[in-house]
C-alpha positions in Angstrom: -0.3 0.0 0.0 1.4 3.5 -0.8 1.1 6.4 1.8 -1.6 8.0 -0.3 -3.9 5.4 0.0 -4.1 5.3 3.9 -7.2 6.5 5.6 -5.3 9.3 7.1 -1.5 9.9 6.6 1.3 9.8 8.5 2.2 12.6 10.5 -1.7 13.3 11.4 -4.2 11.7 13.5 -7.7 10.6 12.5 -9.6 13.7 14.3 -6.5 16.0 13.1 -7.2 18.3 15.7 -10.9 18.2 16.0 -13.1 17.3 19.0 -12.0 13.3 19.8 -14.1 10.7 20.7 -14.2 6.7 21.0 -16.8 5.9 18.7 -16.0 7.5 15.3 -13.4 5.2 13.4 -13.9 2.0 15.2 -13.5 0.2 11.8 -9.8 1.4 11.9 -8.8 0.1 14.9 -6.2 -2.5 14.7 -5.8 -1.9 10.8 -2.4 -2.9 9.7 -1.1 -1.5 6.2 2.6 -2.0 4.8 4.2 1.1 3.2 7.5 1.6 1.9 10.1 3.7 4.0 10.5 7.2 2.3 11.6 8.9 5.3 15.1 7.6 5.7 15.5 6.5 2.1 16.0 2.7 2.9 13.0 1.4 1.2 12.5 -1.2 3.5 8.9 -2.1 4.4 7.0 -0.4 7.3 4.4 -2.1 9.1 1.8 0.2 10.6 -1.1 -0.2 12.9 -3.9 2.0 13.7 -4.8 2.4 17.4 -6.7 4.4 19.6 -5.2 6.1 22.5 -7.3 5.5 25.7 -4.4 6.3 28.2 -6.2 9.7 29.3 -3.3 11.8 28.4 -1.5 13.1 25.0 0.8 10.6 23.8 4.1 11.9 21.7 6.1 10.7 18.9 8.9 8.0 19.1 7.7 6.6 22.5 7.2 2.9 22.8 3.3 2.3 23.8 1.5 -0.3 25.1 -1.9 -2.2 24.5 -4.8 -2.2 26.6 -5.2 -5.4 28.3 -9.0 -5.3 28.8 -12.2 -6.1 26.9 -11.7 -6.8 23.3 -9.3 -3.9 22.7 -5.9 -5.8 22.8 -4.3 -5.0 19.5 -6.7 -2.0 18.8 -6.1 0.6 21.6 -3.1 1.8 23.8 -3.1 2.9 27.3 0.0 4.7 27.9 3.8 4.0 27.6 5.6 0.9 28.0 6.9 0.5 31.7 10.1 -1.6 31.2 11.6 -4.8 29.5 9.3 -7.2 31.1 6.2 -5.3 29.5 5.6 -6.4 26.0 5.3 -3.3 23.8 2.7 -2.8 20.8 4.9 -0.3 18.8 6.3 2.9 18.5 4.1 6.3 18.2 4.7 7.7 14.5 7.7 9.7 14.8 5.9 12.3 11.9 3.1 13.2 14.4 3.3 16.2 16.7 1.2 14.6 19.6 -1.8 12.2 19.8 -5.0 13.5 21.9 -6.8 11.2 24.3 -9.1 9.0 22.0 -7.6 9.7 19.1 -6.6 7.2 16.4 -3.1 7.4 15.3 -0.4 5.0 13.5 2.1 3.0 15.4 5.3 1.6 13.6 5.1 -2.2 14.6 8.0 -3.3 12.1 10.6 -1.5 10.3 12.7 1.8 10.5 11.9 4.5 13.0 13.1 6.8 15.5 12.9 5.7 19.2 13.3 7.9 22.0 16.2 6.9 24.1 17.3 7.3 27.8 18.9 10.8 28.5 21.1 9.4 31.0 20.8 5.4 31.4 23.2 4.2 28.7 25.8 3.4 31.7 28.9 4.5 29.3 27.6 2.0 26.4 27.6 3.7 23.1 25.6 2.0 20.6 26.7 0.5 17.3 24.5 -0.7 14.2 23.0 -3.6 14.9 22.9 -3.5 18.7 19.6 -4.6 20.4 17.6 -2.1 22.0 15.2 -2.9 25.0 12.6 -0.8 26.9 13.6 0.8 30.2 12.4 -0.4 33.4 10.3 2.4 35.0 7.1 2.7 37.1 4.6 4.6 35.4 2.8 4.4 31.9 1.6 8.2 31.4 4.9 10.4 31.9 7.5 10.8 29.5 10.7 11.1 31.7 11.9 7.6 31.4 8.7 5.6 30.2 8.4 4.3 26.3 12.4 4.9 26.0 15.2 2.4 24.9 18.5 1.5 26.2 21.1 -0.8 24.7 20.4 -4.5 25.7 23.6 -5.0 27.6 23.3 -2.0 29.8 21.5 -3.6 32.8 22.9 -6.6 34.8 20.1 -8.5 34.0 20.4 -8.0 30.2 20.5 -11.7 29.4 17.4 -12.6 30.9 14.5 -14.1 29.3 12.5 -10.8 29.6 15.2 -8.7 27.9 15.6 -11.7 25.0 11.9 -11.8 24.5 11.2 -8.1 24.5 13.9 -6.8 22.5 12.3 -3.6 20.6 14.6 -4.0 17.8 18.1 -3.3 16.5 19.9 0.0 16.1 20.4 1.3 12.6 22.4 4.3 13.3 25.3 4.4 15.8 25.2 6.8 18.8 27.4 8.0 21.5 26.6 7.7 25.0 27.2 11.6 25.3 25.0 12.3 22.6 21.9 12.7 25.1 19.7 14.5 22.9 19.9 12.3 19.8 17.6 9.6 19.2 18.7 6.4 17.1 17.3 5.0 14.0 15.9 1.6 15.0 14.8 -1.3 12.8 11.7 -2.2 14.9 10.7 -5.6 15.5 11.3 -9.1 16.8 14.6 -10.0 14.9 
């Protein structure tokens, strides 16, 4: 599918600044499409999923989000940012969108190249090389952006080889990044690889 045939484009939300609700766009919840990467010039396929933000707060681009785990909404709605390496992630909030208001529909990247928010302080001296595995940080809340929904290199934590880290690898780095570049978010090939 090309980007022009999406029900709403990347970089926008379904309501696109209008008043949001939880009833319009129900037929789009959970819809998956594959487009080609034109943002980073790789031409790789990018699998997108349309989900609804039911976290109660505004979500921001490049963060890992998790599925709502109640009712029939798993795979269709997200209720906040990923809390850590043991929590399964749904995908990454479309890096081209400015923000996602509560109850709006938006795209998450579930597979393919995208920029993901990194930890600003928790790389523990570890630079990231192309191909390194990246995992979600361990935090305690789902709606703040200080640490939630961010990534660190797999080898940083002492538990780096536990099954949680191995099973829930977010993806592999497509760009190198040095520890000191705390404001630079890496390009990640998202997906279970």
